[in-house]
C-alpha positions as CSV (number, residue, x, y, z in Angstrom):
1,X,0.0,0.0,0.0
2,X,1.4,3.4,-1.0
3,X,2.3,5.8,1.8
4,X,0.5,9.0,0.9
5,X,3.3,11.6,0.5
6,X,3.7,14.6,-1.8
7,X,7.4,14.8,-2.4
8,X,9.0,18.2,-3.3
9,X,12.6,18.2,-4.5
10,X,14.3,21.5,-4.0
11,X,17.0,21.3,-6.7
12,X,18.2,24.9,-6.1
13,X,21.6,24.0,-4.6
14,X,24.4,26.6,-5.1
15,X,26.5,25.4,-8.1
16,X,29.2,28.1,-8.3
17,X,31.9,26.0,-6.6
18,X,31.1,23.0,-8.9
19,X,31.8,24.9,-12.1
20,X,32.7,24.1,-14.9
21,X,30.8,20.9,-14.3
22,X,27.6,22.9,-13.6
23,X,28.0,25.4,-16.4
24,X,24.9,24.0,-18.1
25,X,23.5,21.5,-15.7
26,X,22.1,21.7,-12.1
27,X,23.8,19.9,-9.3
28,X,21.1,17.2,-9.5
29,X,22.3,16.3,-13.0
30,X,25.9,15.7,-12.1
31,X,27.1,12.3,-13.3
32,X,28.2,10.0,-10.5
33,X,29.7,6.5,-10.1
34,X,30.1,5.5,-13.8
35,X,26.4,5.5,-14.8
36,X,24.3,7.4,-12.3
37,X,23.3,11.1,-11.6
38,X,22.8,12.6,-8.2
39,X,19.0,12.9,-8.8
40,X,18.9,9.1,-8.9
41,X,19.4,8.8,-5.1
42,X,16.5,10.9,-3.8
43,X,14.3,9.5,-6.6
44,X,15.3,5.9,-5.7
45,X,14.4,6.6,-2.1
46,X,10.9,7.5,-3.3
47,X,10.5,4.0,-4.7
48,X,10.6,2.6,-1.1
49,X,7.4,4.4,-0.3
50,X,5.9,3.8,-3.8
51,X,5.4,7.6,-4.4
52,X,3.4,8.2,-7.5
53,X,4.4,11.8,-8.2
54,X,7.0,14.4,-7.4
55,X,7.5,18.2,-7.9
56,X,10.9,19.5,-8.9
57,X,11.9,23.1,-8.4
58,X,15.1,23.8,-10.4
59,X,17.3,26.9,-10.0
60,X,18.1,27.3,-13.7
61,X,17.6,25.3,-16.8
62,X,16.4,21.8,-16.3
63,X,17.2,20.5,-19.8
64,X,19.8,17.9,-18.8
65,X,17.5,16.8,-15.9
66,X,14.5,16.4,-18.1
67,X,16.4,14.3,-20.6
68,X,17.5,12.0,-17.8
69,X,14.1,11.7,-15.9
70,X,11.8,11.7,-18.9
71,X,8.4,10.4,-17.6
72,X,9.8,9.2,-14.3
73,X,8.9,5.6,-15.2
74,X,12.2,4.2,-14.0
75,X,11.3,5.2,-10.4
76,X,7.6,4.4,-10.6
77,X,6.5,8.0,-11.1
78,X,4.6,7.4,-14.3
79,X,0.9,7.0,-13.5
80,X,-2.3,7.7,-15.3
81,X,-4.1,8.5,-12.0
82,X,-2.7,11.7,-10.5
83,X,0.9,10.7,-10.8
84,X,3.9,12.1,-12.7
85,X,6.8,14.5,-12.4
86,X,5.9,18.2,-12.2
87,X,8.8,20.4,-13.1
88,X,9.4,24.1,-12.4
89,X,12.6,25.5,-13.8
90,X,14.5,28.9,-13.7
91,X,13.4,29.5,-10.1
92,X,16.4,31.9,-9.6
93,X,15.4,34.0,-12.7
94,X,11.7,34.0,-11.6
95,X,12.7,35.3,-8.2
96,X,14.7,38.2,-9.8
97,X,11.7,39.1,-12.0
98,X,9.1,38.6,-9.2
99,X,8.3,42.3,-9.0
100,X,8.2,43.0,-12.7
101,X,5.6,42.5,-15.4
102,X,7.8,39.9,-17.1
103,X,7.1,37.4,-14.4
104,X,3.8,35.6,-14.7
105,X,4.3,32.5,-12.6
106,X,4.2,32.2,-8.9
107,X,6.7,30.3,-6.8
108,X,4.3,29.8,-3.8
109,X,1.3,29.0,-6.0
110,X,3.3,26.2,-7.7
111,X,4.0,24.6,-4.3
112,X,0.4,25.1,-3.1
113,X,-1.3,23.6,-6.2
114,X,1.0,20.5,-6.1
115,X,0.4,19.8,-2.4
116,X,-3.3,20.8,-2.1
117,X,-4.3,18.8,-5.2
118,X,-2.4,15.7,-4.0
119,X,-4.2,12.9,-2.1
120,X,-1.4,13.0,0.5
121,X,-1.2,13.0,4.3
122,X,2.4,14.2,4.3
123,X,4.7,16.5,2.5
124,X,8.4,15.5,2.0
125,X,11.1,17.9,1.1
126,X,14.5,16.7,-0.3
127,X,17.5,18.0,-2.2
128,X,20.2,16.4,-4.3
129,X,23.5,17.6,-2.8
130,X,23.4,15.3,0.2
131,X,24.6,12.0,-1.4
132,X,22.9,9.3,0.6
133,X,20.4,6.4,0.4
134,X,17.5,7.1,2.8
135,X,14.8,4.5,3.8
136,X,11.8,6.8,3.8
137,X,9.4,4.2,5.1
138,X,11.5,4.1,8.4
139,X,11.3,7.9,8.5
140,X,7.5,7.8,8.2
141,X,7.2,5.2,10.9
142,X,9.4,7.3,13.2
143,X,7.3,10.5,12.4
144,X,4.1,8.7,13.2
145,X,5.4,7.0,16.4
146,X,6.5,10.4,17.7
147,X,3.2,12.1,16.6
148,X,5.5,14.8,15.4
149,X,4.3,17.9,13.4
150,X,7.6,17.8,11.5
151,X,10.6,15.5,11.4
152,X,14.1,16.4,10.0
153,X,16.8,13.9,8.9
154,X,20.3,14.6,10.3
155,X,23.6,12.9,10.5
156,X,26.3,13.3,13.2
157,X,29.5,14.3,11.5
158,X,32.7,16.2,12.3
159,X,32.7,20.0,11.5
160,X,35.7,19.4,9.2
161,X,33.6,17.1,7.0
162,X,32.1,20.2,5.3
163,X,33.5,23.4,3.9
164,X,34.5,26.2,6.4
165,X,32.1,28.5,4.5
166,X,29.4,25.9,4.2
167,X,25.8,27.3,4.1
168,X,24.4,24.3,5.8
169,X,23.1,24.2,9.4
170,X,23.4,22.0,12.5
171,X,20.5,21.0,14.7
172,X,20.3,22.0,18.3
173,X,18.5,19.4,20.4
174,X,16.3,20.0,23.4
175,X,18.0,19.6,26.9
176,X,14.9,17.6,28.0
177,X,14.5,15.4,24.9
178,X,17.6,14.4,22.8
179,X,15.4,13.6,19.8
180,X,13.5,16.9,19.8
181,X,14.8,19.9,17.9
182,X,15.1,23.2,19.7
183,X,16.9,25.3,17.2
184,X,19.6,25.7,14.5
185,X,23.2,26.7,14.2
186,X,24.8,28.0,11.1
187,X,27.9,25.9,10.4
188,X,30.0,29.0,9.7
189,X,29.5,29.9,13.3
190,X,31.3,26.7,14.4
191,X,35.0,26.8,14.0
192,X,36.3,23.7,16.0
193,X,37.3,21.3,13.2
194,X,36.8,18.2,15.5
195,X,33.5,19.4,16.9
196,X,30.6,17.0,16.4
197,X,27.7,18.5,14.6
198,X,24.2,17.2,13.8
199,X,24.1,18.1,10.1
200,X,20.7,19.2,8.8
201,X,20.5,17.0,5.7
202,X,17.8,19.2,4.1
203,X,15.3,16.4,4.2
204,X,12.1,16.8,6.1
205,X,8.6,15.3,6.4
206,X,5.6,17.2,7.8
207,X,1.9,17.0,7.9
208,X,0.1,18.4,4.9
209,X,-1.8,21.0,6.9
210,X,1.3,22.1,8.7
211,X,3.1,22.5,5.4
212,X,0.3,24.6,3.9
213,X,0.3,26.9,7.0
214,X,4.1,27.3,6.7
215,X,3.8,28.0,3.0
216,X,1.5,30.9,3.9
217,X,4.1,32.2,6.3
218,X,6.8,31.9,3.7
219,X,4.7,33.9,1.3
220,X,4.0,36.6,3.8
221,X,7.7,36.9,4.7
222,X,8.9,36.4,1.1
223,X,11.1,33.5,2.2
224,X,12.1,30.4,0.2
225,X,10.4,27.1,0.9
226,X,13.5,25.3,2.4
227,X,13.9,22.9,5.3
228,X,15.8,25.5,7.2
229,X,13.0,28.0,7.0
230,X,10.3,25.4,7.6
231,X,12.1,24.3,10.8
232,X,12.0,27.9,12.0
233,X,8.4,28.4,11.1
234,X,7.5,25.2,13.1
235,X,9.5,26.3,16.2
236,X,7.9,29.8,16.0
237,X,4.5,28.1,15.9
238,X,5.3,25.9,18.9
239,X,5.1,22.8,16.7
240,X,6.8,19.6,17.7
241,X,9.9,19.0,15.5
242,X,11.9,15.8,15.9
243,X,15.2,14.8,14.4
244,X,15.6,11.4,12.7
245,X,19.2,10.2,12.7
246,X,20.7,8.8,9.5
247,X,23.7,6.4,10.0
248,X,24.5,5.4,6.5
249,X,27.0,6.8,3.9
250,X,26.8,10.6,3.4
251,X,28.8,13.0,1.3
252,X,27.9,16.7,1.1
253,X,28.5,17.7,-2.6
254,X,29.3,21.4,-2.3
255,X,32.5,21.9,-4.4
256,X,34.8,20.1,-6.9
257,X,36.8,18.5,-4.1
258,X,33.8,16.9,-2.4
259,X,32.4,15.7,-5.7
260,X,35.8,14.2,-6.6
261,X,36.1,12.5,-3.2
262,X,32.6,11.1,-3.3
263,X,33.4,9.4,-6.6
264,X,36.7,8.1,-5.4
265,X,34.9,6.7,-2.3
266,X,33.1,4.3,-4.5
267,X,36.4,2.5,-5.2
268,X,36.2,1.4,-1.6
269,X,34.0,-1.7,-1.3
270,X,32.6,-0.8,2.1
271,X,31.6,2.7,0.9
272,X,30.1,1.3,-2.3
273,X,28.0,-1.2,-0.5
274,X,26.9,1.3,2.2
275,X,25.5,3.7,-0.5
276,X,24.1,1.3,-3.0
277,X,23.0,-1.8,-1.0
278,X,22.3,-0.6,2.6
279,X,18.8,0.6,1.8
280,X,16.8,0.9,-1.5
281,X,18.3,-0.3,-4.8
282,X,19.6,2.8,-6.7
283,X,17.8,3.1,-10.0
284,X,18.8,5.1,-13.1
285,X,17.7,5.5,-16.7
286,X,18.6,2.2,-18.5
287,X,21.0,2.4,-21.5
288,X,21.7,-1.0,-23.1
289,X,25.0,-1.4,-25.0
290,X,28.0,-3.6,-25.4
291,X,30.2,-4.6,-22.5
292,X,33.5,-2.9,-22.0
293,X,36.4,-4.3,-24.1
294,X,39.9,-4.7,-22.6
295,X,42.8,-4.9,-25.0
296,X,45.6,-7.6,-24.6
297,X,48.0,-5.0,-23.3
298,X,45.7,-3.1,-21.0
299,X,46.5,-2.8,-17.3
300,X,43.7,-2.3,-14.9
301,X,43.9,-1.8,-11.1
302,X,41.0,-0.7,-8.8
303,X,38.8,0.8,-11.5
304,X,35.0,1.0,-12.0
305,X,34.0,0.9,-15.7
306,X,30.6,1.5,-17.3
307,X,29.6,-0.4,-20.4
308,X,30.7,0.2,-24.0
309,X,34.2,1.4,-23.3
310,X,37.4,0.3,-25.1
311,X,40.5,0.1,-22.9
312,X,43.9,-0.6,-24.4
313,X,46.1,1.5,-22.0
314,X,46.9,1.6,-18.2
315,X,44.1,2.7,-15.8
316,X,44.1,2.6,-12.0
317,X,42.1,4.1,-9.1
318,X,39.7,5.7,-11.5
319,X,36.0,6.0,-12.4
320,X,35.3,5.6,-16.1
321,X,31.9,6.4,-17.6
322,X,30.2,5.0,-20.8
323,X,31.8,5.0,-24.2
324,X,35.3,6.0,-23.1
325,X,38.2,5.0,-25.3
326,X,41.7,4.9,-23.8
327,X,44.4,4.1,-26.3
328,X,47.4,1.8,-26.0
329,X,50.3,3.6,-24.2
330,X,48.0,6.0,-22.5
331,X,47.9,6.1,-18.7
332,X,45.0,7.3,-16.5
333,X,45.4,7.4,-12.7
334,X,43.1,8.7,-9.9
335,X,40.7,10.3,-12.4
336,X,37.1,10.6,-13.4
337,X,36.5,10.3,-17.1
338,X,33.0,11.0,-18.3
339,X,31.0,9.7,-21.2
340,X,32.3,9.7,-24.8
341,X,35.8,10.9,-23.9
342,X,38.8,9.8,-25.9
343,X,42.4,9.5,-24.6
344,X,45.0,9.0,-27.4
345,X,48.2,7.1,-27.1
346,X,51.0,8.3,-24.8
347,X,48.7,10.7,-22.9
348,X,49.0,10.9,-19.1
349,X,46.2,11.9,-16.7
350,X,46.5,12.0,-13.0
351,X,44.0,13.6,-10.6
352,X,41.9,14.8,-13.5
353,X,38.1,15.2,-14.1
354,X,37.1,15.1,-17.7
355,X,33.5,16.2,-18.5
356,X,31.6,14.6,-21.4
357,X,33.0,14.5,-24.9
358,X,36.6,15.6,-24.0
359,X,39.3,14.6,-26.5
360,X,42.9,14.2,-25.2
361,X,45.5,14.3,-27.9
362,X,48.6,12.1,-28.3
363,X,51.2,12.9,-25.7
364,X,49.1,15.3,-23.6
365,X,49.8,15.5,-19.9
366,X,47.7,16.8,-17.1
367,X,48.4,16.3,-13.4
368,X,46.4,17.7,-10.5
369,X,46.4,16.8,-6.8
370,X,43.9,14.9,-4.5
371,X,42.8,18.2,-3.0
372,X,42.7,20.1,-6.3
373,X,42.0,17.8,-9.3
374,X,42.1,19.5,-12.7
375,X,38.7,19.9,-14.2
376,X,38.2,20.0,-18.0
377,X,34.9,21.3,-19.3
378,X,32.6,19.4,-21.7
379,X,33.6,19.2,-25.4
380,X,37.1,20.4,-24.7
381,X,40.3,19.3,-26.6
382,X,43.6,18.9,-24.8
383,X,46.7,19.2,-26.9
384,X,50.2,17.7,-26.4
385,X,51.6,21.2,-25.8
386,X,49.4,21.6,-22.7
387,X,46.9,23.9,-24.5
388,X,43.2,23.3,-23.7
389,X,40.7,24.3,-26.3
390,X,37.7,24.8,-24.0
391,X,34.2,23.6,-24.8
392,X,31.2,24.7,-22.7
């Protein structure tokens, strides 16, 4: 039996520190782990509660996201009875035009119509930058057992696990009840690197009526519909707000380094199993093609490959996406190579992220560091002399 939830995905994460990978795609569309995108993880969580619909609010263009999601059938979101994926793009642009005659939509009305017209008891808010695999049915059971007005997912981490200038928040628990939320801290106020914090994972479930009341408050105060703001609205209204602890794999994707490290984490079997097999199976849009071919002189060590690649050179400690060709004599170490990239003979790549459709010419050499991998934009060409002809 379906749990009656209206899921809202706030895909408005700040993408500045992830450029050039986010030049023309939202954070939710970032490729991950050979064949997935970040959006696959919250969407796959929805399959655990058999959600039939979801509303997406996207900061900029959603073209790459729409191409990946299509009808939502992969995640069971294609339904002839009230289901489907409802998308709202260019939220940032609409906010800038809100007081002009050019703007005809309404951010708050879009939320209201989706929730009020749904046959749901609860509203769920999620994002895509908290890489995790949540069992939402367990969250719902916790929420109902506590008879909570709102429940927020958090994970206990060290302050050093996120950026010093992170915009995220930490939960403050009540002195009388360690599971009840009393307030929020901005992480930039906390400077002790080893200090334990209860990271607000920007995931929240609340009763439908409570959400609609908070939506009215957000509209009156001209505030975004975010978990942070909804927590504060709940506390101001003397609502009961509980914290639900998540203990699985988590990586906060907020810059190039965290994105790189999250992919490299998947080369560790424990991390891979914790993310992909601890809870719901992670689903993605299927693409059927030939298996990867390994040449007789290829050397492979600790690498994940997608399908349809041709590998003739040396590759180690790397993540290789679909349709990548690595020529004989080429060497790729500690790198992420995205779809349709080609590495010619005698090229050398170490601590490098190549976006889609990058061509590496014969003898080219690029070497970054674990903390600062070199990122090459989509459709670029890398020449032997070190020159990079930039794409997007």
